N, C-alpha and C positions, 0 to 999 in steps of 0.2 A: 879663805877665812869664811865660817860655815855662816849663814843667812839666819837669823833668828825671826820667824813670823811669828805675828800675834793673830789672833781673831780677828781684828782691825786690817791687817794686810792681808787676810787670804781673801776679803773681802771685796777686793781690787785685782786681786789675780783671775787672769782669763780662767775660764772653765773647758775642760774636756767634754765634747758632749758625745753620747751614745746612740741614744735615738729620742725623737720627736713622737707627739702625738697631738692627736686635733681631741678635744673635748667638744661637745655639743649640750646645750644647756646643763652643764656641770658635770657628763658623764663622757668617761673615755669613751672614744669611738673606733680609734684607730691608731696603731702605731706605725711609722715610717723609718726607711733609713737614710733617708735624705729630704731636704726642705730648702727649696731656694725663692726669692721674689718678697721674703718678709722687709716690705720698705713703707717709708713717706717720705714724700717729697711736697715741694712747694712752690710756686713758679714766682719768678721774680718780675716783678715788673717794673719798667726802667721810668720816672716820672722827673720832666725836667723842668728847674725849679728857680725863678729869678731872685737872686739875695737883693738886699737893701741897697748895694753899692753895683749894683747892674750885670754883676756876675751869673752867670748860668751854670748850675750844679745839676748834675744826673743823679736823682734819688734813687734807690732802691728799696721798694718796698714788696711784703709777702702778697702771694695773688692768691690764686686757687690750690687747695691742698688735693695732693694726689695719694693713694694708698695703692701698692703694688696688689700682683694678685700674685698668690702665694700658691705653690707645686710643690705638692709633695710625690714621694716615689717609694714605692714596696715592692715585697714579693707580693704576687698574687696569692691569694688565701680563697677558702669556700667562703669566708664572711662576706653575705650580702649587704648591710649596712649600710655603706657609702654608695653602692649600687642605686638601693631601694630611695636613700635622700636624693640622688643627682635625679632619679627616675620623677621624682614629682616634680622639680622643674620642665623635665620632657615632657610632660603631661599636664604642664601649665599650672599646676599647683602653686604657684609662688606664695601664696599666704603659709600653707603648710610646710616650704620649703625653708623659709629665711627664719634664720636662728640666731640664737648668740653662741660665738663657742669661740674656744683660746687653742692658742697654739703653746706647746708647754715642751720646753727642752729639759732634759733627763742628763745627769754624768751615770759614769760607769757603773755606779752604785744604784741606780734605779732613784736616784734623788732628782727632785723637782729643783733646775738651776734658773731659770727662768720661764715667763708666762708673758705672753700678748694675747690681749683680749681682741674679738673682731666683732663688731655691730653688725647685724644684718647681713650676716655671712650664708652663703650659698655657694652648692658645687657647678663651677660654670663649663669642667669640662671632665671627659673622663677617658683615659686614652690606654691601651693595651699594647705591649711591646709587640712585635711582630713573633710569630709563631712558628718556631723551629723543632722538626719531630726529633733532627739529628742532634748530638750534642750533649744534649741534659740540661738544656740552659734553664735557669727560673723565667718563669712567665712574670713579666713585671708589669706594673699598672701604677700611674700616675693620675693624678686628679687635683685639677686649679679650684681654688678657692677664690671668691671674690666679697669684698665687705664695704660698707660706708665709711667704717673705720678702724683703724688699728692703734691702740694705746697697748704701752708695755706696762705691766703690775710691778710695781716695786717690791721687792724681796727683802 
C-alpha cells in the first residue's frame, strides 16, 4: 500500500546528508565531506539520599556538561582560510581566533537541513594525510574545532 506523506510527516523523516560546512561569524568558510564528534554529554553524579522511613536511595543528578571536539575531513584545497585561522592560535592570538561558528548540514540539493551553533569556537588541530607521489591519491586534511557550547538551532 502506498504511503501518503504530508509536510508534517516529512519533517520527521531522516534526511540524507550530502556535505557539511563551517560558518564563521555568519560567513561560510569551508565545506567538508565528513564530520565527527558533534556531541553534548552530561556527567552523572550519584547522590545517596535517606528517605523519611530510613531507606537509602541512589539519586542521579546532572553534573558537568561536556561538548565534543568536532573533526571535519575534506580534500585539501588551495584555500588558506582555515590554515590562517589555526595559525592565529599557534601565534598566541587567542582574542582574534575565538569566533562564533556554525556547523551546517546540507542535503543533496544543497538545502540546509540542520545547524548547530558553536560559542567561542577555535581550531585546535590541523592534520594533513600522508603524502604519496604514486597512486594519484587526493591529499586530505582534517581540522578539529573546540567550543565552549554547542546548541542545535530549530529549523
